[in-house]
N, C-alpha and C positions, 0 to 999 in steps of 0.2 A: 749476455751470459744465457747459458744454455736453460732452457726449462726442463723441470724433473717431469716426468709423466707419473701421473697416479694411478697404480693399478690396484686391482683388488686386494692382493699381495701388502700393497701399501696400505691402504684401508684397516685391514685386519691388522697390521701390526701397531697401528693407532688405538684402534679399539684395544687390543689387548695390552697396551702400553696405560693406556687410561685406567681399566681394571686395575692394574697393578696398583698404580695409584691410590686410588679409592680403595683397596682392601690394604694399602699400608696405613693408610690415615685411620681406615677405620679401626684396626686391629694393633694400632701403638706400634707404628714406625716399624724398626726393622724385624721388631718381634712378630708383628703382623706378616712381614713380607716371608718370613723364616718358615711361619705355620701353613701360610698359602702354598708354598711350593714344597711343606712336607721335609725342611729341615730338619736332621737328626738334630736331638737334643735341644734344640730350641725354647720349649717349655725351662729346663734347665738351667738354660744360660740367661735366659730372662730374670729367674727367680733367682740364682746367684747376681745381676745384676741389682736387681731390686733391694737385696741385702746386705750387699756394701754400698748403697747409694745414702750421700751424708744427704740427702733429706728427710730421710724415713728418721723416727723417732727411737729410741732405744726397744720402746715396747714392740712397737711393727717391724723393729728389727729381730728382737727374738722371737715374737711369732711367725713371722716367716721359717726361720732357723729351726723350729719347731715342727713346725709342718712337714718339713722332710725328713725329718728323725721316723725311725719304726719303733715298734711297740717296744723293743727290746731297748734301745738307744735311751727314749725315755725314760725307763727304769731305772737305766743305769744310770742316770743325771740325782738319780733319788738315792743316792749310796755314796760314800765314804767309808775306803777300807782301810786295813793296816796292811802292810806286807810280811810276808815270811819273816821268821827271825832267822838272822845270819844274811838274810839277801840286802847287801850292799851295791849290787848291781841289777838289772832287772833282768831275771832269769827266766826259763822255759814254762815256768808254772804263774808266775807275775804275769808274765805278756799274756798267756793263757788267759787268765782271771780277766785282764783289763779289755782283751780283744772278744772272749765268747761271751762274757756277762756286760760287755760294754759298758764299762763302769768309768763315771764322772768324774770321782775324784779321792783323791787319797791321804793317809794320814801317814808318816812317820814318827819313830820311835829310835830310841840308843839303839835297838838291836839293828838297823838300818843305817847306823849313822857312824864312821868311824874318822872322819876330818871332813874339813868347809871342800876340797875340792871332790873329792869323792861322792858328796852328799851334792855336791852340785851336778856332778855328771849325772847320778840316778835320776835326780828332778828332771833335768833336761830328757832322758829315756823315758820317763812320765809322760810327761808333757807332751813329748813328740806321738806316744805310743797312742794317747788318751785322744790327742786332736785328730788323726788319723780314721778314727771313728766319723766324725759330724762336722769337724771343724773347729768344735768347740774344744779350748782347753780346761785343765783341770782346775780347780782349788787343790791345792797342795799344802795341806796344815803340819801344825806340831803344836805340841804344847810346851811353850817358853813362857812361864810365870815369873820365874825368880825366886828365889830363896832355895827352900827343897825342891822346888818343881823345876828343873833345868834340864832341857838334853843339851849334847855337846857340851859339856860342864867344862872340858880342859880347853875348848875352843872358843868359846860364848865370851862375852863382855856379863862380867859374874854381878849378873842387876840383883840388888837386894829383893826380900819378900814383900810381900805387900805391907805386912805389919812393919817394917821396917822403914819401907818408907815413908811411912807414915808417923814415927816418932821418930827417928833420929834424925839430927839437923843435919843440912847439907845436900840430902838427898832432892832431886827435880822429879818427880813423875813424868812429865812429858817429856824431857830430855831422856831418862830411861829407857822410854818407848820408843825416842828417835833412834837411839844408838841400838838397840835391841833390834827393830824393826831393819835399820838398814842390814845388819850382820845375817839376818831372815831371809832377806832379799836377795842377796849377795850370794847363797847358797841355793835360791830359786824356788822358795816359800814365798807365798801371797795369801796365807790365814795363818795369824795366832791367835790359838784357842786362850786367849785372853783380854781382859782382869775379868781376875774373881771379884764378882761382887757379893760375896754372902757377907752379911755378919758375923763377925765373932768365930767364924772357921778355925780350928786348931791349926797347929805347927805354922805359923806366921800365913796363912792362904787368905786372910782379911786384913784390911786398911783398917777397920774399927769397929764398936758394937753399936755406932750410932749413924744413922741411916745418913744425914746431912753430910758426915764427913766420908764415907764411904763413895756417896754421888763424886764431891770434888775429886777425888783423888782417881776416882775411876775416870771421872768425867778427861783429867790430865792424860790418864793413858790413853783414851782412844783419840784425842786430838793428836798426841805425838805421834801415834801409828799411822794417822791419816795424813800426817804432814810427809810421810814415805811413801804412801800409796800401798799399807798392807792392811786387809781387812783384819779387823779384828771379832771377837767374841766375852760376850757379856754373859758370866754363870756364876752360880747355876739356877736357874730360875724354877721356882720362886725363891729359892734360897734355902741353902741347908746348914747356914751356921747353926742353927738348933737342933740337926740330925745327930743319934747318937751312935748309929752303926755304921760302919765304912758301906757304902752302897757297893764297894768291889766284893764285899764279902757278901752282904745280903740287903734284905728291904730293909726301910724303917721309914717312921710316920711323922710328922712333924702336928703336934695335935693345940697348935695356935688357930687362932677364930679368924676367920676372914679379915674381919676390923682388924687385926693384931696384926697380919700379913700383908694388909694394905698400908698401914700405919708404918711398920719398922718391916721387914725383910723384902719384899715387895717394893718399898720407895723407891729406892736407887732404880732399879730398872724401868721401872715409869718416869722417872724424870731423865735419866738417859736416853731412851727413847723420845723425848720432846726433845730433847737439846742435841742429837748428836745424828746427824744424818743416817736414816735408817737403811741406805743401800752400801752404806761403810763398814755395817756390822751387821755379825751374826748376834741370835739369842738362846743361846745354848742347854735345854731342858735337863733338868736333873731324873734320875730313877728314882727319888724320895717320893713317898707319897702325903698328898695333903688331905685330910678328910673333911677341910673344910671346903675345899673346891669340889674332889670328886673321892667320897669315899671309896677305899678297895682299889685304887687305881692309880698307880706312879705317874706322875706329872709328865713324862715322855710318853703316854700313853692315854694322856687325857686332853677331852676336847674343852673341860670346863678351863683349864691351865693354858693351855695352847691357842684356841680358836675366841672362847667367850674373853678371857681376861687379857692375854697378849695382843690378838688381834681387833676386838669388837671393844674392849672397855680402854685400852693403851691406844691403840690406832699404831700399833707396829707395823709397816709394811715391808721389813725386809726379811730377811731367812730364818727358818727356827730350824736347828740342828739338833738332834737330841745327842744324849751322853749315850757312850758305849754299853749298845744291848749286849754283851755279853759281861758285864757285871753280873753278880750273884744276883743284884737287887732285881735285874729282871730276867736274867738266863734259869734261875731257879724257880720261877714261877708260870714262865711263858714258853712256848714252842717258838725256833726259831722262823717257821713258815707263817706264825701267825703275828708276831711281833710288828715287823713293819707295818703290816695292812693297817692294825690296829694305829700303829704311830702317824701314818698317813693318812686316815681317814680323823683322826682327831686333831690335826692340825699343821703336823711336822712337815718339812720341806723336804731333808734330808736325814737319810738315819745314820748313824754311826757305828759302824761294826768292825772292831781293831785287831781280830787275831787270826782264827783258824779258817780257814780257806773254806770249811765243810758248813761253818755256820754263816758266814757271808751268800755262798749260793744258795744256801734255805732262806734266807732272806729274799736276794734278788728273785728267784724261782715264788715265792708265797705272792710277792707284789706283781709279778708279769700274770700270775694264775688269775690274781684278782682284777686285776686289769681289764683281760680277756676277757673272764667271765660275768666279768660285771659289778663284782660286791665293790669295787671301788669305781665310780664313775669316771669314764674319760675324759669329761669336762674339767675334775678334780687333777687328775695327775695333766693335762695339758698346762693349767693356770699354774704348778708348781713348778714344773718344767720351765715354761716360761717366765718365771718371778724367778728361776736359776740361771738361766742365760742371760735374760736381763742383766741381773747384777754382776755378771763375769763382763759386758759391754760395760758397765761405766766406768771402768778407768784405761778405757780405749777402744782399741777395733778388735778384739780376742786374739791379741799377739803380745800378750807378753810373755 
């Protein structure tokens, strides 16, 4: 066998190889190798690998995703908006809103819906546009309560109202939730803003005036939606069955004592929070004022209602969504620039603004300004956005 001559060049090569091995081991395998030799985008590549790795918990994955977001993208996750009336496909204005303001979540109304195939196409457009921003898909919601509050009435299964479900023989609330949930999922929705958990609301929008009965039926509904992997929303915390004024028109107060609220209107929320996986449901907070919780402050702007009661007293760790901020109960008394800030500081995770792009932009800009100038601590925003992204991870890998 011919002997190999050891030259200075050979020795140098061996030393370089040893250095490469040491650096690779010290800096995490291929990531260290890429960093050591200046590989372009190596840090981004490693971050993507980390996010999609199966060994990480949903909390860790969500935190890694949020760490990559811009300030504007974080604020966009805190909003759910409606599209222009008559837009049944994504218009230039719609696309501008979703892209320029990094909107993370959308709600549709009958004004955007004329057939199941059309709605499915629109929802696919929304999902793909939103995912382009951050890789995180949107919540796409609809109000499909049954009875008088139904979208796509000509095409959807004719779900009875809450009152009918609780009083007429032969109706199974869980089965109706499954049937409705499947129809909504087929059209591309992943959130139904139901069931109503108020005691004694008019128009059939209540299972009962008895808190135990409301809890029982609402639990069936939540179970049915969960059966088909569709997020639901308990509404309208703390319970607006005793309100006399329609919050779409103007504000109102429910003057029950806190003890009365805890024993009656808030009781179903408390029990459902204890018995339903909080990651599979939202709590939607009303625009009505409850002086026993916080005087002169609507619940959707109230720290006592959302943080002290929902979070601290009831231990709720899911998402808190406001009712529509364009309702008269809020829009007649607050500016759009301030309502998002007040709501997020009080404890909400997602602010609902359903109609005018000017109002939606004002809420977004108010939140972004408050975030950048420190009115809302960055830690608060990061925690909320992480909670939102984690919730979106619950049902899979962000690819529904």
